[in-house]
C-alpha positions in Angstrom: -0.1 0.1 0.0 1.3 3.5 -0.9 1.7 5.8 2.1 -0.8 8.6 2.8 1.6 11.2 1.3 3.6 9.2 -1.3 6.2 11.5 -3.0 7.4 10.4 -6.4 10.7 11.2 -7.8 10.7 13.8 -10.6 13.4 15.7 -12.5 13.3 19.3 -13.5 13.1 18.4 -17.1 15.0 21.1 -18.5 15.2 19.7 -21.9 11.4 19.2 -21.9 10.9 22.8 -21.0 12.7 23.8 -24.1 10.9 21.4 -26.3 8.3 23.7 -27.7 5.4 22.8 -25.4 2.8 25.4 -24.6 4.2 27.8 -21.9 1.5 26.9 -19.3 2.5 23.2 -19.3 6.3 24.0 -19.9 6.4 25.5 -16.5 5.8 22.1 -14.8 5.9 22.2 -11.1 4.3 20.2 -8.4 0.8 18.4 -9.2 -0.9 17.1 -6.2 -3.3 14.1 -7.3 -5.9 13.1 -4.8 -6.4 9.3 -5.6 -6.8 5.8 -4.3 -3.6 3.9 -3.2 -2.8 0.4 -3.8 -2.8 -0.9 -7.4 -4.5 2.1 -8.9 -2.1 4.6 -7.3 0.9 2.4 -8.2 -0.2 2.3 -11.9 -0.7 5.9 -12.0 3.0 6.3 -10.9 4.3 3.6 -13.3 2.1 4.5 -16.5 1.5 8.2 -16.2 3.5 9.9 -13.6 7.0 8.7 -14.5 6.9 8.1 -18.3 4.7 11.1 -19.2 4.6 13.8 -16.4 8.2 13.6 -15.1 9.9 14.2 -18.4 7.8 17.4 -18.8 9.2 18.8 -15.6 6.2 17.9 -13.3 6.7 16.6 -9.8 3.8 14.4 -8.9 2.5 13.9 -5.3 -0.2 11.5 -4.5 -2.6 12.4 -1.8 -3.8 8.8 -1.0 -7.1 8.0 0.6 -10.6 6.5 0.2 -13.2 8.4 -2.0 -15.3 9.7 1.1 -12.5 11.6 2.8 -11.5 13.0 -0.6 -15.0 14.3 -1.2 -15.2 15.7 2.4 -11.9 17.6 1.7 -13.0 18.9 -1.7 -16.2 20.3 -0.1 -14.6 21.8 2.9 -11.9 23.6 1.0 -14.3 25.0 -1.8 -14.3 28.4 -0.1 -10.5 28.5 0.2 -8.5 30.5 -2.1 -6.1 27.6 -2.6 -7.1 24.0 -2.3 -4.8 21.0 -1.5 -5.4 19.0 -4.7 -4.7 19.9 -8.4 -6.4 16.8 -9.6 -9.2 14.9 -7.9 -9.9 11.2 -8.8 -13.4 10.0 -8.1 -16.0 7.6 -9.5 -18.6 9.1 -11.7 -21.3 9.1 -8.8 -18.9 10.7 -6.5 -17.9 13.3 -9.0 -21.5 14.1 -9.5 -22.2 14.6 -5.8 -19.2 16.9 -5.4 -19.9 18.9 -8.7 -23.2 20.1 -7.3 -21.3 22.4 -5.1 -19.6 24.0 -8.2 -16.2 22.6 -7.2 -14.6 21.7 -10.5 -13.3 23.6 -13.4 -14.9 23.0 -16.7 -13.2 20.5 -19.1 -12.8 21.5 -22.6 -10.5 20.9 -25.6 -8.7 24.0 -25.0 -7.5 22.6 -21.7 -7.3 18.9 -22.5 -6.1 18.3 -26.1 -7.2 14.6 -26.3 -10.7 15.3 -25.3 -11.8 14.7 -28.9 -10.7 11.1 -28.7 -13.1 10.3 -25.7 -16.2 8.2 -26.5 -19.1 10.7 -26.7 -21.3 8.7 -24.3 -18.5 9.0 -21.6 -17.9 12.7 -21.8 -18.6 15.1 -18.9 -18.3 18.8 -18.5 -16.5 18.6 -15.3 -14.3 15.5 -15.7 -12.4 13.3 -18.0 -13.4 9.7 -18.0 -10.2 7.7 -17.2 -11.3 4.1 -17.3 -14.4 2.1 -16.8 -15.7 -1.3 -16.1 -18.9 -3.3 -15.2 -20.0 -4.7 -11.8 -20.3 -8.6 -12.0 -20.3 -11.6 -9.7 -16.9 -13.0 -9.2 -16.5 -16.5 -7.9 -13.5 -18.9 -7.0 -13.6 -21.7 -9.4 -12.0 -24.2 -7.0 -15.1 -24.0 -4.8 -18.0 -22.8 -6.9 -18.9 -25.4 -9.5 -22.3 -24.1 -10.4 -22.0 -20.4 -10.3 -24.9 -18.0 -9.4 -26.5 -16.2 -12.4 -28.0 -13.3 -10.7 -27.3 -11.0 -7.7 -30.4 -12.6 -6.0 -28.6 -15.9 -6.2 -26.0 -14.6 -3.7 -28.6 -14.9 -1.0 -28.8 -18.7 -1.3 -28.3 -20.1 2.2 -25.7 -22.5 0.6 -23.3 -19.6 0.4 -23.6 -18.8 4.2 -20.2 -17.3 5.3 -18.8 -17.5 1.9 -19.8 -14.0 0.6 -17.2 -11.3 1.0 -17.6 -7.6 0.3 -15.3 -4.7 0.2 -16.4 -2.0 2.7 -15.2 0.9 0.4 -17.6 -0.3 -2.2 -20.8 0.2 0.0 -22.6 2.2 -2.6 -22.1 -0.7 -5.2 -22.8 -3.5 -2.7 -26.0 -1.6 -1.9 -27.1 -1.3 -5.5 -26.6 -5.2 -5.9 -28.6 -5.7 -2.9 -31.5 -3.4 -4.3 -31.3 -5.2 -7.6 -31.6 -8.5 -5.8 -34.7 -7.2 -3.9 -36.5 -5.9 -7.0 -35.2 -2.4 -6.9 -32.8 -0.6 -9.2 -30.8 2.4 -9.9 -33.6 4.8 -9.0 -34.9 2.7 -6.1 -32.4 1.6 -3.5 -34.9 1.0 -0.6 -35.2 -2.7 -1.1 -31.5 -3.0 -0.4 -32.0 -2.3 3.3 -33.9 -5.7 3.9 -31.6 -7.6 1.6 -28.6 -6.2 3.4 -29.9 -7.3 6.7 -30.7 -10.7 5.3 -27.1 -10.9 4.0 -25.8 -10.1 7.5 -27.9 -13.0 8.8 -26.0 -15.2 6.4 -22.7 -14.1 7.9 -21.5 -12.1 4.9 -17.9 -10.9 5.5 -16.8 -7.3 5.3 -13.2 -6.4 4.3 -11.6 -2.9 4.6 -10.2 -2.7 1.1 -10.3 -4.4 -2.3 -6.8 -5.9 -1.6 -8.0 -7.4 1.7 -10.9 -9.0 -0.3 -8.6 -10.4 -2.9 -6.5 -12.1 -0.1 -9.7 -13.7 1.3 -10.7 -15.0 -2.1 -7.2 -16.4 -2.6 -7.1 -18.2 0.7 -10.7 -19.3 0.1 -12.0 -17.8 3.2 -14.7 -16.5 1.0 -15.8 -17.8 -2.4 -17.9 -15.2 -3.9 -18.2 -11.4 -4.3 -19.7 -8.6 -6.4 -17.0 -6.5 -7.9 -15.7 -4.8 -11.0 -14.9 -7.1 -13.8 -11.6 -5.3 -14.1 -10.6 -6.2 -10.6 -11.5 -9.8 -11.2 -9.2 -9.7 -14.3 -6.4 -8.3 -12.3 -6.8 -10.8 -9.5 -7.0 -13.7 -11.8 -3.6 -12.6 -13.4 -2.2 -12.6 -9.8 -3.0 -16.3 -9.6 -6.5 -16.4 -7.8 -8.8 -19.0 -9.7 -11.6 -16.7 -10.6 -14.4 -16.4 -13.2 -17.3 -14.0 -13.5 -21.0 -13.9 -14.3 -22.8 -10.9 -15.7 -25.9 -10.9 -13.4 -29.4 -11.4 -15.0 -30.9 -8.2 -13.2 -28.4 -6.0 -15.1 -24.8 -4.8 -14.7 -24.1 -1.4 -13.3 -21.2 0.3 -14.9 -18.6 2.6 -13.3 -16.5 5.3 -14.8 -13.5 6.4 -12.8 -13.0 10.1 -13.5 -10.5 12.9 -12.8 -11.3 16.7 -12.3 -9.4 19.8 -11.6 -10.8 21.8 -8.6 -11.4 25.5 -9.1 -9.0 26.4 -6.4 -6.2 24.2 -7.5 -2.7 25.7 -6.9 -1.5 24.4 -10.4 -4.5 24.3 -12.8 -2.2 24.0 -15.8 -0.4 21.1 -14.3 -3.8 19.5 -13.3 -5.1 19.8 -16.9 -1.8 18.4 -18.3 -2.3 15.5 -15.9 -5.9 15.0 -17.3 -4.5 15.0 -20.8 -1.9 12.4 -19.9 -4.6 10.1 -18.3 -6.2 9.9 -21.8 -2.9 9.0 -23.5 -3.5 6.0 -25.7 -0.5 4.0 -24.5 -1.4 4.7 -20.8 -5.0 3.7 -21.4 -3.8 0.4 -22.9 -1.5 -0.1 -19.9 -4.4 0.2 -17.5 -6.4 -2.3 -19.5 -3.4 -4.7 -19.6 -2.6 -4.4 -15.9 -6.0 -3.7 -14.3 -8.5 -4.8 -16.9 -10.3 -1.5 -17.2 -11.7 -0.6 -20.6 -10.2 2.4 -22.4 -12.4 5.6 -22.7 -10.8 6.8 -25.8 -11.2 5.8 -29.5 -7.6 5.3 -30.4 -6.6 2.7 -27.9 -8.0 -0.6 -29.3 -7.1 -3.7 -27.3 -5.7 -7.0 -28.4 -8.5 -9.5 -29.1 -7.5 -11.9 -26.3 -7.5 -9.1 -23.8 -10.7 -7.5 -25.0 -12.5 -10.9 -24.5 -11.4 -10.9 -20.9 -12.3 -7.4 -19.8 -15.1 -6.4 -22.2 -18.8 -7.4 -22.3 -20.4 -9.3 -25.2 -23.1 -7.6 -27.1 -25.8 -9.4 -25.2 -24.1 -8.3 -21.8 -23.7 -4.8 -22.9 -27.5 -4.8 -23.5 -27.8 -5.3 -19.7 -25.8 -2.4 -18.7 -27.6 -0.2 -16.4 -27.4 3.6 -16.7 -26.7 5.3 -13.3 -29.1 7.8 -11.8 -26.7 10.2 -10.4 -29.3 12.6 -9.0 -31.2 9.9 -7.1 -27.9 8.4 -5.8 -26.7 11.7 -4.6 -29.9 12.6 -3.0 -29.8 9.3 -1.1 -26.1 9.1 -0.4 -26.2 9.9 3.3 -29.0 7.4 4.0 -27.0 4.8 2.0 -23.9 5.4 4.0 -25.7 5.6 7.4 -27.5 2.4 6.9 -24.4 0.5 5.8 -22.4 1.8 8.8 -25.1 1.9 11.5 -27.4 -0.9 10.7 -25.7 -3.4 8.3 -22.2 -3.3 9.9 -23.3 -2.7 13.5 
């Protein structure tokens, strides 16, 4: 795990400053990126920070933490003249919540040159879409011979004590429970009954994705609901996993990045957003983490695409998020998860 304040080495890049880049970007300087740690933070360092940003004279500092503290910090600092982040990485749902307080700069082609390469359906006025994936059921193939076909199947008593969930993905776990109970992206109320039923079936909660992966590997748990991309990465690490796209439909998640209006280095922030859309970097995230590229000029090798992408029939079951509903209900969702489900 990367430390809370992980300083990455960076050179002054004198040669880069003289290479004819636009003046704002040639100035380089420190760029503070609010992001997750673990695998994601390490790949940012390996695929974006060091090969793309450092040669341009930027020093990248990762402010590592979970999404909720990052959202709180962005909202608490919005009245400050200078914020603590130049780039804020959030899921699409979280970015929507924060954007309602007018925290982020608008993203346009004048600031992010590769914006025209982004798939139109993934574009946003306040963020660039970095990577995306679909929420599926993952299962350990050593232990599960007849896999569940729906989220509802995860409540079968035969899985007592063998379902594991990542605590930090509580909104997504709540949505899976809602779908299992007959709800949907615009109706999470049925999730509360289903979550309590899950608790009675001894569902296990893990503090991070990495801890959940370790539990799947040790076979402490056999099944989970998780992003297909994570399953791909864990399978590459040697965990015997397969996945099912649930019959109720599969929610998609887009991990985004934005520049706060009070960023100290806005030019550096937008340069970072542009680097996140680099075709080679996008392909690198797909190869290492299994997340599908968001740009049109980063095609994946056929064998990789089969493992991380959905079939045409599965894509037809993708569920479009209801950001406004999820945002309006976010406090209730969090409170129930912490005070009732986990109590």
